[in-house]
KELO-527120 format. One record per residue: x, y negated, z negated of N, C-alpha, C in turn; residue number from 1. Coordinates in Angstrom, 3 decimals, always signed. Layout:
% residues N
PT      n.x      n.y      n.z     ca.x     ca.y     ca.z      c.x      c.y      c.z   k
PT        X        Y        Z        X        Y        Z        X        Y        Z NUM
...
% end
This chain:
% residues 159
PT      n.x      n.y      n.z     ca.x     ca.y     ca.z      c.x      c.y      c.z   k
PT   -0.243   +0.912  -15.707   -0.714   +0.649  -14.587   -0.504   +1.790  -14.157   1
PT   -1.400   +2.419  -13.077   -0.579   +3.204  -11.988   +0.313   +2.929  -10.664   2
PT   -0.815   +1.825  -10.367   +0.149   +1.482   -9.219   +0.237   +0.461   -8.699   3
PT   +1.087   -0.295   -8.074   +1.727   -2.291   -8.082   +1.428   -2.391   -7.067   4
PT   +0.940   -3.395   -6.560   +0.725   -4.197   -5.444   +1.422   -5.572   -5.186   5
PT   +1.918   -5.206   -4.319   +3.760   -6.348   -4.202   +3.393   -6.845   -2.838   6
PT   +3.537   -8.359   -2.521   +3.768   -8.773   -1.817   +4.290  -10.387   -1.870   7
PT   +4.838  -10.716   -0.270   +5.969  -11.696   -0.079   +5.223  -12.749   -0.175   8
PT   +3.376  -12.956   +0.107   +3.349  -14.649   +0.223   +2.103  -14.409   -0.414   9
PT   +1.177  -15.205   -1.489   +0.201  -16.373   -0.788   -0.848  -15.824   +0.272  10
PT   +0.075  -16.048   +1.196   -0.710  -16.230   +2.669   -1.624  -14.346   +2.867  11
PT   -0.350  -13.497   +2.479   -0.916  -12.098   +2.719   -1.822  -11.380   +1.889  12
PT   -2.508  -12.438   +0.802   -3.652  -12.291   +0.017   -4.989  -11.106   +0.572  13
PT   -5.281  -11.998   +1.808   -6.442  -11.421   +2.292   -6.189   -9.884   +2.780  14
PT   -5.285   -8.850   +3.221   -4.696   -7.924   +3.435   -4.601   -7.372   +2.297  15
PT   -3.834   -7.880   +1.400   -3.611   -7.335   +0.337   -4.992   -6.838   -0.495  16
PT   -6.135   -7.783   -0.512   -6.889   -7.694   -1.410   -7.790   -6.327   -1.001  17
PT   -7.834   -5.686   -0.179   -8.161   -4.449   +0.852   -7.369   -3.322   +0.089  18
PT   -6.903   -3.140   -0.743   -6.087   -2.196   -1.104   -6.263   -2.197   -2.788  19
PT   -6.585   -3.481   -3.335   -7.406   -4.171   -4.606   -8.831   -3.178   -4.877  20
PT   -9.311   -3.846   -4.014  -10.825   -3.246   -3.956  -11.042   -1.879   -3.922  21
PT  -10.132   -1.151   -3.171  -10.058   -0.130   -3.252   -9.476   +0.509   -4.275  22
PT   -8.731   -0.029   -4.937   -8.174   +0.790   -6.284   -9.210   +0.510   -7.275  23
PT   -9.504   -0.248   -7.360  -10.842   -1.060   -8.311  -11.923   -0.071   -7.515  24
PT  -12.578   +0.468   -6.535  -13.855   +1.179   -6.451  -13.487   +2.427   -7.379  25
PT  -12.269   +3.119   -6.554  -11.698   +4.296   -7.329  -11.237   +4.152   -8.340  26
PT  -11.366   +3.379   -9.189  -11.305   +3.484  -11.200   -9.785   +3.219  -11.423  27
PT   -8.861   +3.161   -9.894   -7.468   +2.969  -10.589   -6.286   +2.449  -11.031  28
PT   -5.823   +2.120  -12.070   -5.223   +0.585  -12.835   -4.025   +0.402  -11.561  29
PT   -3.890   -1.185  -11.658   -3.688   -1.719  -10.571   -2.784   -2.955  -11.094  30
PT   -1.915   -3.603  -10.976   -1.609   -4.850  -10.993   -0.877   -5.728   -9.483  31
PT   -1.430   -7.053   -9.438   -0.925   -7.558   -8.142   -0.024   -8.193   -8.098  32
PT   +1.349   -8.657   -7.613   +2.232   -9.451   -8.195   +2.580  -10.004   -6.514  33
PT   +3.621  -11.235   -6.290   +3.519  -11.646   -5.512   +4.908  -12.098   -5.663  34
PT   +5.875  -11.738   -4.731   +7.438  -11.338   -4.926   +7.646  -11.537   -3.666  35
PT   +8.503  -12.730   -3.518   +9.840  -13.104   -2.140  +11.504  -11.957   -2.108  36
PT  +11.195  -10.617   -1.150  +12.666  -10.342   -1.044  +13.917  -11.238   -0.913  37
PT  +13.262  -11.988   -0.155  +14.736  -13.134   +0.159  +14.610  -14.251   -0.642  38
PT  +13.556  -15.039   -0.872  +13.593  -15.770   -2.291  +13.841  -15.819   -3.557  39
PT  +13.371  -14.689   -3.735  +13.876  -14.551   -5.515  +14.157  -12.852   -5.563  40
PT  +15.412  -12.298   -4.944  +15.874  -11.225   -5.025  +15.727  -10.424   -6.323  41
PT  +16.696  -11.340   -6.768  +17.045  -11.363   -8.566  +15.731  -11.007   -9.827  42
PT  +14.603  -11.576   -8.706  +13.469  -11.451   -9.777  +12.495  -10.375   -9.502  43
PT  +13.116  -10.074   -8.150  +12.341   -8.767   -7.311  +13.031   -7.402   -8.432  44
PT  +14.237   -7.455   -8.131  +14.955   -6.313   -8.504  +14.512   -6.368  -10.172  45
PT  +13.974   -6.947  -11.020  +13.958   -7.362  -12.316  +12.343   -6.584  -12.957  46
PT  +11.872   -6.952  -11.922  +10.557   -6.568  -11.468  +10.420   -5.073  -11.686  47
PT  +11.142   -5.213  -10.725  +11.177   -3.131  -10.027  +11.255   -2.505  -11.242  48
PT  +12.440   -2.910  -12.018  +13.240   -2.176  -12.754  +12.101   -2.132  -13.880  49
PT  +10.956   -3.354  -14.423  +10.162   -3.263  -15.382   +8.331   -2.628  -14.862  50
PT   +8.652   -2.145  -13.615   +7.149   -1.298  -13.484   +7.992   +0.375  -13.290  51
PT   +8.873   +0.453  -13.244   +9.668   +2.366  -14.072   +9.380   +1.703  -15.367  52
PT   +9.821   +1.004  -16.355  +10.247   +1.172  -17.847   +8.491   +1.337  -17.913  53
PT   +7.861   +0.740  -17.266   +5.787   +0.926  -17.870   +5.076   +1.866  -17.314  54
PT   +5.680   +2.676  -16.502   +4.940   +3.637  -15.596   +4.443   +4.070  -14.709  55
PT   +4.675   +3.047  -13.898   +3.973   +2.462  -12.444   +4.556   +3.985  -11.506  56
PT   +2.955   +4.173  -10.955   +3.626   +5.605  -10.570   +3.646   +5.750   -8.651  57
PT   +2.911   +4.511   -7.946   +3.381   +4.197   -6.667   +3.047   +2.892   -6.687  58
PT   +3.966   +2.205   -5.576   +4.284   +0.663   -5.094   +3.717   +0.896   -3.604  59
PT   +2.599   -0.439   -3.883   +2.249   -0.785   -2.241   +2.579   -2.117   -2.048  60
PT   +3.181   -2.258   -0.640   +4.307   -3.343   -0.479   +3.887   -3.889   +0.574  61
PT   +3.629   -4.886   +0.509   +2.938   -5.778   +2.145   +4.298   -6.799   +2.278  62
PT   +4.595   -6.662   +3.709   +5.086   -7.883   +4.396   +4.850   -8.295   +5.722  63
PT   +5.315   -9.532   +6.251   +5.015   -9.568   +7.430   +6.444   -9.979   +7.896  64
PT   +6.739  -10.206   +9.679   +8.103  -10.942   +9.982   +8.713   -9.858   +9.793  65
PT   +9.912   -9.639   +9.137  +10.724   -8.745   +9.013  +10.372   -7.921   +8.336  66
PT   +9.545   -8.465   +7.346   +9.274   -7.198   +6.575  +10.315   -6.397   +5.605  67
PT  +11.063   -6.837   +5.274  +12.349   -6.246   +4.522  +11.645   -6.318   +3.151  68
PT  +10.862   -6.094   +2.185  +10.100   -5.828   +1.039  +10.199   -4.809   +0.575  69
PT   +9.003   -4.002   +1.632   +9.158   -2.556   +1.033  +10.379   -1.583   +0.848  70
PT  +10.862   -1.955   +2.054  +12.931   -1.440   +1.909  +12.985   -1.520   +0.671  71
PT  +13.297   -2.911   +0.467  +14.429   -3.765   -0.688  +13.507   -2.574   -1.629  72
PT  +12.193   -2.754   -2.236  +12.087   -2.232   -3.018  +12.412   -0.897   -3.345  73
PT  +12.246   +0.067   -2.181  +12.298   +1.523   -2.002  +13.860   +1.599   -2.246  74
PT  +15.149   +0.819   -2.131  +16.471   +1.064   -2.457  +16.622   +0.781   -3.984  75
PT  +15.474   +0.340   -4.293  +15.568   -0.013   -5.829  +14.817   +0.513   -7.067  76
PT  +14.053   +2.013   -6.485  +13.647   +2.837   -6.865  +13.259   +4.145   -6.600  77
PT  +12.856   +4.933   -7.213  +12.514   +6.472   -7.383  +11.049   +6.563   -6.738  78
PT   +9.952   +5.310   -7.307   +8.589   +5.536   -7.385   +7.911   +5.170   -5.832  79
PT   +7.968   +5.924   -5.532   +7.137   +6.507   -3.741   +6.767   +4.987   -3.712  80
PT   +6.622   +3.939   -2.410   +6.602   +2.858   -1.598   +5.816   +3.094   -0.668  81
PT   +4.368   +2.611   -0.726   +3.772   +2.312   +0.746   +3.860   +1.069   +1.374  82
PT   +4.414   +0.895   +2.890   +4.487   -0.208   +3.386   +3.515   -0.631   +3.757  83
PT   +2.856   -2.080   +4.123   +1.786   -2.735   +4.849   +2.355   -3.031   +5.448  84
PT   +2.434   -3.367   +6.389   +3.116   -4.819   +7.668   +1.848   -4.796   +8.048  85
PT   +1.909   -6.676   +7.996   +1.173   -7.799   +7.966   +1.484   -8.430   +9.460  86
PT   +0.455   -8.819   +9.944   -0.302   -9.453  +11.142   +0.612  -11.104  +10.746  87
PT   +2.058  -11.675  +11.061   +1.988  -12.685  +10.962   +2.815  -13.368  +11.226  88
PT   +2.955  -13.140  +12.374   +3.891  -13.877  +13.648   +3.167  -13.424  +14.918  89
PT   +4.050  -14.046  +16.099   +3.860  -13.654  +17.398   +3.812  -12.396  +17.979  90
PT   +3.950  -11.497  +16.818   +4.580  -10.535  +18.293   +3.002   -8.881  +16.926  91
PT   +2.699   -9.239  +16.911   +1.033   -8.687  +16.181   +1.042   -7.614  +15.111  92
PT   +2.269   -8.290  +14.253   +2.479   -6.863  +13.292   +3.428   -6.234  +13.667  93
PT   +3.957   -6.146  +14.962   +4.923   -4.778  +15.096   +6.261   -5.240  +14.865  94
PT   +6.419   -6.157  +14.626   +7.554   -6.394  +14.383   +7.718   -5.985  +12.092  95
PT   +6.925   -6.097  +11.651   +6.639   -5.832  +10.542   +6.425   -4.475  +10.561  96
PT   +5.931   -3.449  +11.680   +6.012   -2.469  +11.660   +6.958   -1.019  +11.510  97
PT   +7.809   -1.980  +13.021   +8.554   -1.435  +13.160   +9.683   -1.371  +12.089  98
PT   +9.918   -2.543  +11.171  +11.169   -2.556  +10.154  +10.825   -1.874   +9.015  99
PT   +9.530   -1.461   +8.347   +9.101   -0.433   +7.909   +9.512   +1.468   +8.357 100
PT   +9.031   +1.610   +9.230   +8.671   +3.175   +9.651  +10.274   +3.395   +9.854 101
PT  +11.092   +2.202  +10.819  +12.534   +2.606  +11.246  +13.518   +2.647   +9.846 102
PT  +12.639   +2.740   +8.827  +14.228   +2.698   +7.317  +15.341   +3.819   +7.545 103
PT  +16.503   +3.176   +7.134  +17.742   +4.324   +7.957  +17.075   +5.369   +6.707 104
PT  +17.772   +6.651   +6.690  +17.733   +7.478   +5.919  +18.887   +7.041   +4.797 105
PT  +18.960   +7.131   +3.410  +18.032   +8.404   +2.851  +17.012   +7.727   +2.237 106
PT  +16.303   +5.724   +2.554  +15.744   +5.422   +1.731  +14.192   +5.698   +2.583 107
PT  +13.241   +5.987   +2.148  +11.766   +6.253   +3.227  +11.520   +5.281   +2.493 108
PT  +10.065   +4.735   +3.285   +8.875   +4.131   +3.415   +7.530   +4.441   +3.613 109
PT   +6.759   +5.010   +3.100   +5.194   +5.237   +4.128   +4.660   +3.999   +4.558 110
PT   +4.428   +4.113   +5.211   +4.380   +3.261   +5.969   +2.527   +3.387   +6.748 111
PT   +1.425   +2.657   +6.974   +0.032   +2.392   +6.707   -0.113   +1.494   +8.613 112
PT   -0.821   +0.933   +8.866   -1.447   +0.881  +10.056   -0.976   -0.743   +9.757 113
PT   -0.957   -1.521  +10.690   -0.968   -3.395  +11.079   -2.164   -3.545   +9.857 114
PT   -2.107   -4.722   +9.150   -2.905   -5.134   +7.467   -3.639   -3.720   +7.611 115
PT   -3.812   -2.708   +7.071   -4.322   -1.747   +6.467   -4.202   -1.663   +5.208 116
PT   -4.452   -2.459   +4.164   -4.335   -2.423   +2.789   -5.285   -1.376   +2.564 117
PT   -6.570   -1.310   +2.703   -7.060   -0.025   +2.183   -6.739   +1.172   +2.782 118
PT   -5.950   +1.208   +3.433   -5.447   +2.807   +3.578   -4.345   +3.055   +2.913 119
PT   -3.222   +1.769   +2.353   -2.295   +1.972   +1.622   -2.742   +2.523   +0.344 120
PT   -3.704   +2.274   +0.118   -4.571   +2.363   -1.265   -5.031   +3.843   -1.388 121
PT   -5.820   +4.213   -0.625   -6.467   +5.380   -0.079   -5.393   +6.396   -0.103 122
PT   -3.983   +6.043   +0.173   -2.576   +7.256   +0.432   -2.538   +7.078   -1.445 123
PT   -2.501   +6.050   -1.620   -1.865   +5.955   -3.454   -2.689   +6.622   -3.456 124
PT   -4.164   +6.713   -3.845   -4.802   +7.949   -4.547   -4.650   +9.136   -4.391 125
PT   -4.257   +9.507   -3.181   -4.027  +10.848   -2.847   -3.130  +11.330   -3.360 126
PT   -1.904  +10.487   -3.811   -0.409  +11.113   -4.308   -1.536  +10.738   -5.967 127
PT   -1.494   +9.881   -6.503   -1.924  +10.206   -7.679   -2.861  +11.255   -8.237 128
PT   -3.759  +11.701   -7.551   -4.895  +12.442   -7.207   -4.070  +14.575   -7.489 129
PT   -2.796  +14.067   -7.189   -1.794  +15.177   -7.364   -1.383  +15.326   -8.663 130
PT   -1.466  +14.302   -9.761   -1.384  +14.377  -11.290   -2.146  +14.175  -12.128 131
PT   -3.649  +13.395  -11.325   -4.796  +13.134  -12.314   -5.770  +13.291  -11.894 132
PT   -6.685  +14.473  -12.396   -7.977  +15.354  -12.231   -8.923  +14.031  -12.094 133
PT   -8.830  +13.175  -12.918  -10.336  +12.658  -12.519   -9.934  +11.734  -11.462 134
PT   -8.662  +10.990  -10.967   -8.245  +10.501   -9.836   -8.998  +11.391   -8.181 135
PT   -8.401  +12.953   -8.663   -9.020  +13.902   -7.405  -10.347  +13.576   -7.420 136
PT  -11.375  +13.647   -8.435  -12.671  +13.764   -8.389  -13.063  +12.935   -7.657 137
PT  -12.751  +11.611   -8.494  -13.611  +10.497   -7.903  -13.071  +10.337   -5.801 138
PT  -12.139  +10.758   -5.648  -11.509  +10.569   -4.356  -12.277  +11.469   -3.929 139
PT  -12.271  +12.749   -4.077  -13.296  +14.039   -3.767  -14.612  +13.168   -3.168 140
PT  -15.311  +12.641   -4.707  -16.581  +12.185   -4.125  -16.931  +11.114   -2.877 141
PT  -15.564  +10.440   -2.950  -15.508   +8.937   -2.046  -15.740  +10.286   -0.791 142
PT  -15.020  +10.515   +0.021  -14.770  +11.113   +1.129  -16.546  +11.995   +1.327 143
PT  -17.298  +13.025   +0.235  -17.945  +13.615   +0.415  -19.486  +12.509   +0.648 144
PT  -19.338  +11.439   -0.163  -20.003  +10.100   +0.403  -20.083  +10.024   +2.512 145
PT  -18.836   +9.694   +2.318  -18.835   +9.464   +3.645  -18.991  +10.477   +4.947 146
PT  -19.034  +11.832   +3.782  -19.106  +12.691   +5.116  -21.062  +12.730   +4.920 147
PT  -21.306  +12.113   +4.220  -22.715  +12.741   +4.435  -23.496  +11.534   +4.920 148
PT  -22.801  +10.327   +4.517  -23.169   +8.700   +5.293  -23.240   +9.479   +6.739 149
PT  -21.961  +10.266   +7.580  -22.148  +10.384   +8.976  -23.206  +11.766   +9.492 150
PT  -23.556  +12.547   +8.151  -24.113  +14.029   +8.610  -25.395  +13.381   +9.971 151
PT  -25.830  +14.145  +10.604  -26.745  +14.023  +11.465  -26.621  +13.261  +12.666 152
PT  -25.697  +12.044  +12.372  -25.654  +10.621  +12.975  -25.355  +10.868  +14.145 153
PT  -24.857  +11.506  +14.839  -24.740  +11.840  +16.278  -25.267  +11.025  +17.244 154
PT  -24.784  +10.501  +18.083  -25.943   +9.876  +18.900  -25.298   +9.379  +20.327 155
PT  -26.190   +9.677  +20.662  -26.243  +10.059  +22.458  -26.298   +8.621  +23.034 156
PT  -25.184   +8.249  +23.811  -25.040   +6.853  +23.952  -24.780   +7.198  +25.617 157
PT  -24.925   +6.009  +26.390  -24.939   +5.619  +27.803  -23.306   +5.511  +28.069 158
PT  -22.808   +6.005  +28.492  -21.020   +5.062  +29.431  -21.542   +5.411  +30.851 159
% end
């Protein structure tokens, strides 16, 4: 497995499924796990160790509210962690975003936009493309298709 998708609650599934769909589309092996940083910290620590032992190369971690899951995972491993802040409270996901972006040095978490599981997967694929030419080719083909789909479609609009 190249990518692990970890999130703290089943209620986060719709956001994190976006990451899985991108990875599937780009044919990148992944596994999805629901693990709580504050309810099952020992299990999380054991799982991260197992991910390291089995060659996981990027972790996508989604969390809402205080959102300490990505930071805790990052503190347990040298595997790059991409945080997905999830809007699950009254602050529109800003609480989760800031808790990930403001990780104190020297334990960084890469962070995408609120509820943007898809961008986390695209970023994970970019990281993997440094090592895997096949992933790079599929990502390049995806980008070329995006460009082709937009080519010549500039439209005049009334403002």
